[in-house]
OpenMM code with the backbone's topology and positions (N, CA, C; nanometers):
from openmm import Vec3, app, unit

residues = "MET SER PRO ARG PRO SER LEU SER ALA ARG LEU ALA GLN ALA ALA GLY PRO ALA PRO ALA PRO ALA SER ALA PRO VAL ALA SER PRO ALA PRO SER ARG PRO PRO ARG ALA ARG LYS ALA PRO GLU THR ALA VAL VAL ALA PRO ALA LYS ALA ARG ILE GLY LYS THR MET VAL ALA GLY TYR PHE SER PRO GLU MET ALA ARG ALA VAL LYS LEU LEU ALA VAL GLU ARG GLY VAL THR VAL GLN ALA LEU ILE GLY GLU ALA LEU ASP LEU VAL LEU ARG GLN ALA GLY LYS HIS PRO MET GLY GLU ARG".split()
positions = [
    Vec3(0.0847, -0.1170, 0.0000),
    Vec3(0.0000, 0.0000, 0.0000),
    Vec3(0.0895, 0.1236, 0.0000),
    Vec3(0.0673, 0.2119, -0.0969),
    Vec3(0.1525, 0.3305, -0.1069),
    Vec3(0.0898, 0.4446, -0.0281),
    Vec3(0.1734, 0.5380, 0.0228),
    Vec3(0.1195, 0.6510, 0.1000),
    Vec3(0.0418, 0.7454, 0.0092),
    Vec3(-0.0542, 0.8133, 0.0663),
    Vec3(-0.1348, 0.9088, -0.0093),
    Vec3(-0.0493, 1.0296, -0.0444),
    Vec3(-0.0687, 1.0893, -0.1628),
    Vec3(0.0088, 1.2088, -0.1977),
    Vec3(-0.0353, 1.3264, -0.1100),
    Vec3(0.0555, 1.4181, -0.0865),
    Vec3(0.0242, 1.5339, -0.0034),
    Vec3(-0.0731, 1.6261, -0.0768),
    Vec3(-0.1372, 1.7123, -0.0010),
    Vec3(-0.2326, 1.8053, -0.0593),
    Vec3(-0.1636, 1.8973, -0.1589),
    Vec3(-0.0440, 1.9451, -0.1262),
    Vec3(0.0254, 2.0355, -0.2180),
    Vec3(0.0607, 1.9646, -0.3485),
    Vec3(0.0959, 1.8349, -0.3424),
    Vec3(0.1265, 1.7596, -0.4640),
    Vec3(0.0002, 1.7412, -0.5476),
    Vec3(-0.1121, 1.7151, -0.4829),
    Vec3(-0.2371, 1.6981, -0.5564),
    Vec3(-0.2811, 1.8293, -0.6202),
    Vec3(-0.2635, 1.9421, -0.5493),
    Vec3(-0.3004, 2.0719, -0.6058),
    Vec3(-0.2123, 2.1070, -0.7252),
    Vec3(-0.0821, 2.0779, -0.7143),
    Vec3(0.0098, 2.1057, -0.8245),
    Vec3(-0.0259, 2.0215, -0.9466),
    Vec3(-0.0655, 1.8988, -0.9220),
    Vec3(-0.1036, 1.8111, -1.0333),
    Vec3(-0.2312, 1.8622, -1.0993),
    Vec3(-0.3262, 1.9078, -1.0203),
    Vec3(-0.4526, 1.9570, -1.0750),
    Vec3(-0.4327, 2.0881, -1.1501),
    Vec3(-0.3375, 2.1709, -1.1060),
    Vec3(-0.3146, 2.3006, -1.1701),
    Vec3(-0.2456, 2.2851, -1.3043),
    Vec3(-0.1754, 2.1787, -1.3241),
    Vec3(-0.1047, 2.1587, -1.4504),
    Vec3(0.0329, 2.2232, -1.4459),
    Vec3(0.1007, 2.2274, -1.5625),
    Vec3(0.2359, 2.2836, -1.5643),
    Vec3(0.2328, 2.4346, -1.5400),
    Vec3(0.3386, 2.4838, -1.4771),
    Vec3(0.3505, 2.6270, -1.4477),
    Vec3(0.3755, 2.7037, -1.5766),
    Vec3(0.3178, 2.8236, -1.5927),
    Vec3(0.3412, 2.9018, -1.7143),
    Vec3(0.4861, 2.9495, -1.7192),
    Vec3(0.5364, 2.9634, -1.8425),
    Vec3(0.6742, 3.0090, -1.8605),
    Vec3(0.6837, 3.1559, -1.8210),
    Vec3(0.7936, 3.1949, -1.7531),
    Vec3(0.8082, 3.3351, -1.7136),
    Vec3(0.8290, 3.4235, -1.8369),
    Vec3(0.7813, 3.5462, -1.8282),
    Vec3(0.7969, 3.6412, -1.9388),
    Vec3(0.9438, 3.6801, -1.9490),
    Vec3(0.9921, 3.6981, -2.0715),
    Vec3(1.1336, 3.7287, -2.0912),
    Vec3(1.1670, 3.8712, -2.0502),
    Vec3(1.0836, 3.9647, -2.0827),
    Vec3(1.1085, 4.1036, -2.0448),
    Vec3(0.9734, 4.1723, -2.0265),
    Vec3(0.9638, 4.2588, -1.9288),
    Vec3(0.8362, 4.3271, -1.9096),
    Vec3(0.8066, 4.4203, -2.0274),
    Vec3(0.6812, 4.4213, -2.0674),
    Vec3(0.6384, 4.5055, -2.1781),
    Vec3(0.5953, 4.6394, -2.1206),
    Vec3(0.6505, 4.7468, -2.1791),
    Vec3(0.6147, 4.8803, -2.1321),
    Vec3(0.4747, 4.9133, -2.1800),
    Vec3(0.3943, 4.9639, -2.0892),
    Vec3(0.2587, 5.0013, -2.1277),
    Vec3(0.2620, 5.1388, -2.1925),
    Vec3(0.1718, 5.1636, -2.2867),
    Vec3(0.1700, 5.2947, -2.3520),
    Vec3(0.1337, 5.4034, -2.2507),
    Vec3(0.1788, 5.5241, -2.2793),
    Vec3(0.1506, 5.6368, -2.1903),
    Vec3(0.0005, 5.6635, -2.1882),
    Vec3(-0.0528, 5.6965, -2.0735),
    Vec3(-0.1965, 5.7225, -2.0681),
    Vec3(-0.2312, 5.8462, -2.1495),
    Vec3(-0.3474, 5.8420, -2.2124),
    Vec3(-0.3875, 5.9533, -2.2972),
    Vec3(-0.4377, 6.0717, -2.2156),
    Vec3(-0.4729, 6.0488, -2.0911),
    Vec3(-0.5165, 6.1586, -2.0048),
    Vec3(-0.4516, 6.1414, -1.8676),
    Vec3(-0.4376, 6.2477, -1.7930),
    Vec3(-0.3752, 6.2353, -1.6613),
    Vec3(-0.4660, 6.1560, -1.5673),
    Vec3(-0.4057, 6.0864, -1.4723),
    Vec3(-0.4881, 6.0087, -1.3788),
    Vec3(-0.5737, 6.1022, -1.2937),
    Vec3(-0.6929, 6.0547, -1.2607),
    Vec3(-0.7833, 6.1357, -1.1793),
    Vec3(-0.7371, 6.1333, -1.0340),
    Vec3(-0.7564, 6.2449, -0.9692),
    Vec3(-0.7228, 6.2524, -0.8272),
    Vec3(-0.8259, 6.1710, -0.7495),
    Vec3(-0.7795, 6.1003, -0.6489),
    Vec3(-0.8708, 6.0205, -0.5679),
    Vec3(-0.9420, 6.1093, -0.4675),
    Vec3(-1.0699, 6.0819, -0.4515),
    Vec3(-1.1470, 6.1562, -0.3541),
    Vec3(-1.1200, 6.0987, -0.2162),
    Vec3(-1.1143, 6.1861, -0.1187),
    Vec3(-1.0987, 6.1404, 0.0188),
    Vec3(-1.2266, 6.0672, 0.0594),
    Vec3(-1.2133, 5.9604, 0.1377),
    Vec3(-1.3338, 5.8886, 0.1787),
    Vec3(-1.4223, 5.9786, 0.2640),
    Vec3(-1.5511, 5.9720, 0.2361),
    Vec3(-1.6454, 6.0540, 0.3108),
    Vec3(-1.6763, 5.9864, 0.4438),
    Vec3(-1.6742, 6.0641, 0.5500),
    Vec3(-1.7088, 6.0111, 0.6804),
    Vec3(-1.8487, 6.0568, 0.7154),
    Vec3(-1.9259, 5.9652, 0.7670),
    Vec3(-2.0629, 5.9976, 0.8033),
    Vec3(-2.0634, 6.0726, 0.9356),
    Vec3(-2.1259, 6.1870, 0.9379),
    Vec3(-2.1401, 6.2639, 1.0599),
    Vec3(-2.2838, 6.2478, 1.1056),
    Vec3(-2.3001, 6.1864, 1.2215),
    Vec3(-2.4324, 6.1600, 1.2737),
    Vec3(-2.4602, 6.2583, 1.3858),
    Vec3(-2.5693, 6.3301, 1.3754),
    Vec3(-2.6071, 6.4256, 1.4793),
    Vec3(-2.6627, 6.3491, 1.5988),
    Vec3(-2.6296, 6.3928, 1.7202),
    Vec3(-2.6830, 6.3236, 1.8377),
    Vec3(-2.8341, 6.3462, 1.8502),
    Vec3(-2.9011, 6.2543, 1.9157),
    Vec3(-3.0443, 6.2684, 1.9381),
    Vec3(-3.0697, 6.3908, 2.0250),
    Vec3(-3.1856, 6.4531, 2.0095),
    Vec3(-3.2165, 6.5737, 2.0869),
    Vec3(-3.2024, 6.5503, 2.2366),
    Vec3(-3.2409, 6.4317, 2.2825),
    Vec3(-3.2341, 6.4017, 2.4252),
    Vec3(-3.0900, 6.3953, 2.4762),
    Vec3(-2.9935, 6.3792, 2.3865),
    Vec3(-2.8534, 6.3656, 2.4284),
    Vec3(-2.7745, 6.4954, 2.4171),
    Vec3(-2.8307, 6.5964, 2.3555),
    Vec3(-2.7578, 6.7220, 2.3383),
    Vec3(-2.7348, 6.7847, 2.4749),
    Vec3(-2.6111, 6.8188, 2.5026),
    Vec3(-2.5754, 6.8811, 2.6295),
    Vec3(-2.5647, 6.7839, 2.7455),
    Vec3(-2.5706, 6.6547, 2.7180),
    Vec3(-2.5648, 6.5535, 2.8241),
    Vec3(-2.4337, 6.4765, 2.8151),
    Vec3(-2.3964, 6.4148, 2.9250),
    Vec3(-2.2777, 6.3311, 2.9321),
    Vec3(-2.3193, 6.1940, 2.9826),
    Vec3(-2.2654, 6.0892, 2.9227),
    Vec3(-2.3002, 5.9545, 2.9643),
    Vec3(-2.2269, 5.9182, 3.0934),
    Vec3(-2.3009, 5.8577, 3.1854),
    Vec3(-2.2447, 5.8017, 3.3073),
    Vec3(-2.2740, 5.6530, 3.3004),
    Vec3(-2.1709, 5.5711, 3.3024),
    Vec3(-2.1916, 5.4282, 3.2817),
    Vec3(-2.1089, 5.3470, 3.3802),
    Vec3(-2.1397, 5.2195, 3.3889),
    Vec3(-2.0645, 5.1284, 3.4741),
    Vec3(-2.0834, 4.9860, 3.4265),
    Vec3(-1.9996, 4.8975, 3.4744),
    Vec3(-2.0086, 4.7560, 3.4397),
    Vec3(-2.0613, 4.6800, 3.5603),
    Vec3(-2.1667, 4.6034, 3.5378),
    Vec3(-2.2302, 4.5282, 3.6446),
    Vec3(-2.2506, 4.3847, 3.5987),
    Vec3(-2.2847, 4.2992, 3.6934),
    Vec3(-2.3061, 4.1583, 3.6608),
    Vec3(-2.4291, 4.1440, 3.5717),
    Vec3(-2.4357, 4.0350, 3.4957),
    Vec3(-2.5546, 4.0125, 3.4130),
    Vec3(-2.6828, 4.0058, 3.4969),
    Vec3(-2.6721, 3.9552, 3.6195),
    Vec3(-2.7890, 3.9469, 3.7066),
    Vec3(-2.8391, 4.0856, 3.7446),
    Vec3(-2.7467, 4.1770, 3.7747),
    Vec3(-2.7841, 4.3143, 3.8090),
    Vec3(-2.8488, 4.3826, 3.6884),
    Vec3(-2.7894, 4.3670, 3.5709),
    Vec3(-2.8435, 4.4283, 3.4507),
    Vec3(-2.9842, 4.3777, 3.4228),
    Vec3(-3.0043, 4.2475, 3.4396),
    Vec3(-3.1368, 4.1899, 3.4153),
    Vec3(-3.2375, 4.2418, 3.5166),
    Vec3(-3.1970, 4.2510, 3.6425),
    Vec3(-3.2881, 4.2997, 3.7469),
    Vec3(-3.3290, 4.4441, 3.7198),
    Vec3(-3.2347, 4.5271, 3.6757),
    Vec3(-3.2648, 4.6675, 3.6465),
    Vec3(-3.3589, 4.6763, 3.5266),
    Vec3(-3.3335, 4.5968, 3.4240),
    Vec3(-3.4209, 4.5983, 3.3059),
    Vec3(-3.5623, 4.5516, 3.3406),
    Vec3(-3.5719, 4.4453, 3.4213),
    Vec3(-3.7036, 4.3954, 3.4608),
    Vec3(-3.7800, 4.4983, 3.5434),
    Vec3(-3.7115, 4.5657, 3.6369),
    Vec3(-3.7759, 4.6676, 3.7177),
    Vec3(-3.8240, 4.7839, 3.6311),
    Vec3(-3.7441, 4.8211, 3.5328),
    Vec3(-3.7844, 4.9285, 3.4422),
    Vec3(-3.9100, 4.8889, 3.3646),
    Vec3(-3.9169, 4.7646, 3.3195),
    Vec3(-4.0352, 4.7173, 3.2467),
    Vec3(-4.1562, 4.7144, 3.3406),
    Vec3(-4.1365, 4.6644, 3.4626),
    Vec3(-4.2467, 4.6576, 3.5589),
    Vec3(-4.3027, 4.7957, 3.5884),
    Vec3(-4.2170, 4.8958, 3.5961),
    Vec3(-4.2603, 5.0329, 3.6252),
    Vec3(-4.3041, 5.1087, 3.5004),
    Vec3(-4.2726, 5.0547, 3.3842),
    Vec3(-4.3104, 5.1206, 3.2593),
    Vec3(-4.2257, 5.2428, 3.2291),
    Vec3(-4.0995, 5.2381, 3.2703),
    Vec3(-4.0068, 5.3487, 3.2447),
    Vec3(-3.8835, 5.2942, 3.1746),
    Vec3(-3.7968, 5.3835, 3.1293),
    Vec3(-3.6724, 5.3407, 3.0670),
    Vec3(-3.5693, 5.3093, 3.1739),
    Vec3(-3.4672, 5.2338, 3.1346),
    Vec3(-3.3571, 5.2056, 3.2263),
    Vec3(-3.2884, 5.3374, 3.2643),
    Vec3(-3.2781, 5.4293, 3.1703),
    Vec3(-3.2155, 5.5584, 3.1985),
    Vec3(-3.2938, 5.6335, 3.3064),
    Vec3(-3.4261, 5.6314, 3.2990),
    Vec3(-3.5078, 5.6984, 3.4002),
    Vec3(-3.4900, 5.6322, 3.5360),
    Vec3(-3.4816, 5.5009, 3.5370),
    Vec3(-3.4635, 5.4274, 3.6616),
    Vec3(-3.3282, 5.4601, 3.7238),
    Vec3(-3.2252, 5.4670, 3.6414),
    Vec3(-3.0914, 5.5014, 3.6920),
    Vec3(-3.0893, 5.6460, 3.7416),
    Vec3(-3.1578, 5.7360, 3.6717),
    Vec3(-3.1659, 5.8748, 3.7171),
    Vec3(-3.2329, 5.8850, 3.8532),
    Vec3(-3.3396, 5.8064, 3.8735),
    Vec3(-3.4081, 5.8039, 4.0033),
    Vec3(-3.3152, 5.7519, 4.1116),
    Vec3(-3.2410, 5.6472, 4.0804),
    Vec3(-3.1477, 5.5899, 4.1782),
    Vec3(-3.0379, 5.6893, 4.2148),
    Vec3(-2.9854, 5.7597, 4.1156),
    Vec3(-2.8802, 5.8577, 4.1435),
    Vec3(-2.9344, 5.9744, 4.2262),
    Vec3(-3.0585, 6.0145, 4.2008),
    Vec3(-3.1200, 6.1186, 4.2824),
    Vec3(-3.1289, 6.0750, 4.4289),
    Vec3(-3.1665, 5.9484, 4.4528),
    Vec3(-3.1732, 5.8972, 4.5896),
    Vec3(-3.0364, 5.8986, 4.6566),
    Vec3(-2.9335, 5.8606, 4.5821),
    Vec3(-2.7970, 5.8614, 4.6366),
    Vec3(-2.7548, 6.0042, 4.6704),
    Vec3(-2.7865, 6.0988, 4.5831),
    Vec3(-2.7516, 6.2388, 4.6090),
    Vec3(-2.8242, 6.2915, 4.7325),
    Vec3(-2.9518, 6.2577, 4.7475),
    Vec3(-3.0262, 6.3016, 4.8666),
    Vec3(-2.9658, 6.2433, 4.9931),
    Vec3(-2.9286, 6.1149, 4.9892),
    Vec3(-2.8678, 6.0513, 5.1067),
    Vec3(-2.7363, 6.1155, 5.1438),
    Vec3(-2.6662, 6.1698, 5.0441),
    Vec3(-2.5372, 6.2358, 5.0682),
    Vec3(-2.5551, 6.3829, 5.1032),
    Vec3(-2.6800, 6.4289, 5.1158),
    Vec3(-2.7059, 6.5673, 5.1495),
    Vec3(-2.6859, 6.6634, 5.0329),
    Vec3(-2.6879, 6.6110, 4.9116),
    Vec3(-2.6715, 6.6926, 4.7911),
    Vec3(-2.8074, 6.7197, 4.7288),
    Vec3(-2.8123, 6.8202, 4.6450),
    Vec3(-2.9349, 6.8543, 4.5755),
    Vec3(-2.9550, 6.7568, 4.4593),
    Vec3(-3.0694, 6.6870, 4.4551),
    Vec3(-3.0931, 6.5944, 4.3442),
    Vec3(-3.1125, 6.6691, 4.2137),
    Vec3(-3.0747, 6.6057, 4.1038),
    Vec3(-3.0835, 6.6689, 3.9727),
    Vec3(-3.2197, 6.6533, 3.9101),
    Vec3(-3.2911, 6.5464, 3.9432),
    Vec3(-3.4238, 6.5240, 3.8876),
    Vec3(-3.4235, 6.4912, 3.7398),
    Vec3(-3.3153, 6.4361, 3.6902),
    Vec3(-3.3071, 6.4012, 3.5478),
    Vec3(-3.3607, 6.2622, 3.5252),
    Vec3(-3.4543, 6.2541, 3.4332),
    Vec3(-3.5095, 6.1224, 3.3995),
    Vec3(-3.5306, 6.1133, 3.2526),
] * unit.nanometer
topology = app.Topology()
chain = topology.addChain("A")
for resn in residues:
    res = topology.addResidue(resn, chain)
    for name in ("N", "CA", "C"):
        topology.addAtom(name, app.Element.getBySymbol(name[0]), res)
């Protein structure tokens, strides 16, 4: 029993003989017109939503269980997670003797 040929040997056999190398590069004729200048890629500028104008994001990383509990509570109350977090931050500010912002 003879060993199986390698994949590279099988690919070379399927491709056939290699083409002969060109003896000298052929000069291409001069272009009849000058090459066009390339346009700079356009970048999409997206305007922020009205609710975000003048605001700064405050974020944190929490466990998946905490995130789920906050989302469920927001659904139960019929408010957004952002409103729920704003309410929570107001409570923390009041406990610290600070003036709550009332942002929801």
